C-alpha positions in Angstrom: 5.1 -8.6 10.9 3.7 -10.9 14.0 3.4 -14.2 13.5 1.2 -16.9 14.5 -1.4 -14.3 13.1 -3.1 -15.6 10.4 -1.9 -18.9 8.9 -4.1 -19.9 6.6 -4.4 -19.1 3.1 -7.3 -16.7 2.7 -6.4 -14.8 5.7 -2.6 -14.5 3.9 -4.2 -13.1 0.1 -6.7 -10.7 1.8 -3.5 -9.4 4.0 -1.3 -9.5 1.0 -4.3 -7.6 -1.0 -4.5 -5.8 1.8 -1.8 -4.3 2.0 -0.9 -3.6 -1.6 -3.2 -1.3 -1.8 -2.2 0.4 1.0 1.4 0.5 -0.7 -0.3 1.4 -4.1 -2.5 4.1 -2.5 0.7 5.0 -0.8 2.4 5.1 -4.5 0.1 7.3 -6.4 0.6 9.7 -3.3 3.8 10.1 -3.7 3.3 10.9 -7.6 0.7 13.0 -7.0 2.8 15.1 -4.3 5.1 15.5 -6.7 3.2 16.9 -9.5 2.0 19.6 -8.2 5.3 20.6 -6.5 6.4 21.0 -9.6 3.3 22.1 -11.1 4.1 24.9 -8.6 7.7 26.2 -9.7 
């Protein structure tokens, strides 16, 4: 995380939202891959 990029509340809220969506997408993708691996067995 870089310092001094954006200090206002709107920007930090947007950053948190986009980071949260990226994390959720990664978790869902990992869960799908895990489910596929289980199904193959």
